[in-house]
C-alpha atoms as one frame of an Amber mdcrd trajectory, in Angstrom:
protein
  82.186  68.449  82.512  85.578  68.041  84.179  89.076  69.432  84.053  91.962
  66.992  83.537  95.017  68.443  85.301  98.331  66.905  84.256 101.630  67.270
  86.132 104.950  67.646  84.365 107.172  66.922  87.388 106.888  65.718  90.973
 107.048  69.284  92.313 103.510  69.823  90.994 101.964  66.649  92.420 100.840
  67.942  95.821  99.226  71.083  94.366  97.302  69.021  91.813  96.091  66.613
  94.505  95.022  69.585  96.658  93.075  71.043  93.725  91.387  67.681  93.099
  90.340  67.518  96.754  89.076  71.100  96.746  87.166  70.642  93.475  86.280
  66.974  93.851  84.706  65.536  90.717  85.674  68.555  88.609  89.495  68.492
  88.797  90.753  65.040  87.771  94.450  64.540  88.610  97.019  62.895  86.348
 100.549  62.529  87.665 103.619  61.854  85.591 107.022  63.100  84.519 107.480
  65.028  81.276 110.450  63.761  79.214 111.936  67.280  79.124 112.578  68.920
  82.485 113.331  72.600  83.117 111.327  75.785  82.838 113.450  77.809  80.459
 115.262  76.652  77.297 118.588  77.230  79.064 117.604  74.919  81.926 116.054
  72.124  79.862 117.358  68.586  80.189 116.132  65.077  79.567 114.330  63.329
  82.365 116.466  60.964  84.466 115.837  57.926  86.631 116.323  60.227  89.626
 113.265  62.214  88.472 111.266  59.005  88.184 112.504  57.759  91.566 111.190
  60.969  93.152 107.820  60.632  91.423 106.986  56.951  91.914 106.395  56.930
  95.699 104.050  59.903  95.401 102.180  58.323  92.485 101.865  55.086  94.468
 100.534  57.018  97.468  97.767  58.654  95.404  97.077  55.855  92.896  93.450
  55.424  93.984  92.690  59.119  93.361  94.284  59.449  89.910  92.551  59.543
  86.563  95.783  58.530  84.837  99.536  58.139  85.154 101.824  59.102  82.335
 103.904  61.753  80.702 103.000  64.821  78.721 104.456  65.692  75.358 103.725
  68.868  73.446 105.808  67.985  70.399
């Protein structure tokens, strides 16, 4: 049994990697950028290349530890 933990933006990447290190083999990290950014409906916006530019170096740094790379969509 394992837990797949998926990021929605680069601000969550480090915490997810830390969890995967703490619970090695149980927490499996997946990093990516959700196509809709923002926590509340008032703050929501479409993802931009700037968001991707922030995410890619971190994803590259952890590529050997990731279960997957991608985006999340709840719709």
